[in-house]
C-alpha angles and dihedrals in degrees: 000000000000090000094049091050088049089050088050089052091048092050092046091054089050093047090050090066094055116120094249095054094043090053092046092062093045106119094198094077127100117245089245094054094039095057095036090103092065104094097059088055090072096091093050095044091051094042092051088053089056091044090057092047088055095047097043115106113215097205109026111203103191141018096274095051089047089052091052093046091048092052090051096046093051095053106030094088099045093093088077087066091052091053095049090048091050087057093047092050091061101266097111093118094060089104092053087081102030095165093051095050097040089052087055094050091051095042133109090255091064102031094118094073089052093048094051095051091044089052091048090053093046091054091048091052101037093062110020102201136135092225091052091046090050091053090046089055089047089054092051091047093049093050091049088048088058092049095045096049091050095047092045093062084066102034096056088058093047113053089186089071094033090065090059113100106222096030099033144053094303096066092038095055089046091054094045090053096050111142089210093053133252145225096238117126089353096289115184120270116238109265090221087067093045088053095058112115121223126200119225093266096052091043093055092043092047090049095052091045091054096048090043098049096042087054090049088050089052090049091047091050092049087055094050089050090050094048098051094087089050090051094052089056090046091052094053088049088053094050088049094053099260125119107188113125111231115239135189 
């Protein structure tokens, strides 16, 4: 497992350099522009919730299963913070034209979020295994660590955002206090996880899963970056009483 965790760390460091995360930490951007990427996140946020529901083990029988269940239980309700923040950011009227917005979320322009979630589910179901599920969770934790660390550089300088729940201090504190560990600020990974032994088949499968999902995250982040200009136009239309999602 140690080699897989090292691979995740390597991929995390590479992901940190992508255009979206570099932009996310840029202090010279207005709050409205900075948070304009948030509506296209919806499919990913709710898909991640469903993924945790599938991975969660109701009655864990050993330390590994308990670790997985704890991870899931600590994150599974965070989507509610995202929805609250979306409203606070001025997107409360998204539901007033549900057909238009759902068409946008399932369009070619936002397919990267759907593809990532579908891939994650595929890895979960292709090789049902507590070890693979744990690695899947570690991938998700690491990618959120990259996202959170980049955004926090901006939010700590902008109290308006730091008061948000999902995108502000509430979520960050919750992640830092995870009983099952986290990837924020390069915290140490639990030695019991590092000590897990993988057979050759598991190692090959896990290696492919790590590289494939990190690439999918990079593609999704690129889409979020691309859609931010679109969402600025959309937010203005919402404030003006229109509900049509702009499209390319």
